[in-house]
ZAMARGU-4260 file (C-alpha; in steps of 0.2 Angstrom, whole numbers, plus 5000, padded with zeros to 4 digits):
<rodrens>
0) 4470/5328/5051 | 4462/5326/5068 | 4446/5318/5062 | 4453/5304/5053 | 4457/5287/5061
5) 4454/5268/5060 | 4438/5266/5069 | 4431/5250/5077 | 4412/5247/5079 | 4414/5251/5098
10) 4420/5268/5093 | 4405/5273/5083 | 4393/5276/5098 | 4406/5286/5108 | 4412/5298/5095
15) 4401/5314/5094 | 4395/5318/5077 | 4400/5301/5070 | 4390/5297/5054 | 4383/5279/5057
20) 4381/5268/5041 | 4363/5263/5036 | 4357/5250/5024 | 4339/5245/5018 | 4332/5230/5027
25) 4326/5219/5013 | 4312/5212/5023 | 4305/5228/5030 | 4311/5241/5017 | 4316/5253/5031
30) 4334/5260/5033 | 4342/5252/5048 | 4360/5254/5055 | 4371/5243/5045 | 4379/5235/5060
35) 4361/5229/5066 | 4360/5216/5051 | 4371/5201/5052 | 4373/5202/5033 | 4381/5219/5035
40) 4392/5216/5050 | 4408/5225/5050 | 4417/5212/5061 | 4412/5198/5049 | 4413/5208/5033
45) 4431/5215/5037 | 4437/5199/5045 | 4448/5209/5057 | 4457/5219/5044 | 4463/5236/5048
50) 4463/5250/5035 | 4451/5245/5021 | 4433/5250/5027 | 4438/5256/5044 | 4446/5272/5040
55) 4434/5286/5044 | 4437/5304/5040 | 4428/5321/5037 | 4427/5332/5021 | 4439/5344/5030
60) 4452/5331/5033 | 4450/5325/5016 | 4453/5342/5009 | 4469/5344/5020 | 4475/5327/5012
65) 4471/5333/4995 | 4481/5349/4998 | 4496/5340/5004 | 4497/5329/4989 | 4501/5344/4978
70) 4516/5347/4989 | 4531/5336/4994 | 4527/5337/5013 | 4520/5319/5013 | 4525/5310/4997
75) 4539/5315/4984 | 4533/5322/4968 | 4541/5308/4958 | 4531/5295/4968 | 4514/5304/4966
80) 4517/5305/4947 | 4521/5287/4947 | 4504/5283/4956 | 4495/5293/4942 | 4503/5282/4928
85) 4494/5267/4920 | 4502/5251/4925 | 4508/5238/4912 | 4501/5221/4915 | 4510/5204/4913
90) 4502/5202/4896 | 4508/5219/4890 | 4492/5229/4891 | 4490/5245/4901 | 4479/5245/4916
95) 4470/5262/4919 | 4473/5259/4938 | 4489/5267/4945 | 4495/5265/4962 | 4479/5266/4972
100) 4470/5277/4959 | 4459/5274/4944 | 4465/5285/4930 | 4454/5295/4918 | 4455/5311/4908
105) 4444/5324/4901 | 4447/5336/4887 | 4442/5351/4898 | 4448/5345/4915 | 4464/5336/4910
110) 4470/5321/4921 | 4458/5314/4933 | 4462/5301/4947 | 4449/5294/4958 | 4445/5280/4970
115) 4429/5273/4977 | 4425/5265/4994 | 4410/5254/4998 | 4406/5245/5014 | 4389/5241/5022
120) 4381/5257/5025 | 4394/5268/5016 | 4398/5273/4999 | 4411/5286/4994 | 4420/5293/4980
125) 4435/5304/4979 | 4439/5312/4962 | 4454/5323/4960 | 4455/5334/4944 | 4473/5336/4946
130) 4477/5347/4931 | 4464/5360/4936 | 4467/5358/4955 | 4449/5353/4959 | 4442/5339/4970
135) 4425/5331/4972 | 4422/5322/4988 | 4406/5311/4989 | 4404/5304/5007 | 4388/5295/5011
140) 4382/5285/5026 | 4371/5273/5017 | 4372/5261/5003 | 4370/5272/4988 | 4370/5262/4971
145) 4368/5277/4959 | 4385/5285/4966 | 4395/5281/4951 | 4382/5289/4939 | 4381/5304/4951
150) 4400/5305/4950 | 4400/5305/4931 | 4386/5318/4931 | 4396/5330/4942 | 4412/5328/4933
155) 4402/5333/4917 | 4395/5348/4926 | 4413/5353/4931 | 4418/5351/4913 | 4404/5362/4907
160) 4395/5348/4897
</rodrens>
């Protein structure tokens, strides 16, 4: 994975082909760089955290990551399977959130694990249909509110519904 890294706002302009994030300016209705609006400032929004929100990648690198998760080169199989299990909460109920993955299933597709990411100017969704060895990657460089609905529609299309 050579196109995945933790990026700072200073990196965005110097990296060739970097997809800048855009948001709609509420006053003008026009799309503008997310970093140009104080309300969408990454430095204020992320408060100096590294990892959440600053990791940038490409579809190619995400595919490499997906492929390696089916092997034991990066993570032992037992650990991956544990990540795909519901967690028991303190009150005894099961949470459909594993270790980093929302958990779901479909009669045609089997087990589905997914995770979203949203930051000013970006909305993303990775959906792994692990029993069918399928992946759906939605990477956008603007706030995209109907992303969850689009994801559900695409999963239904994969399932032939």
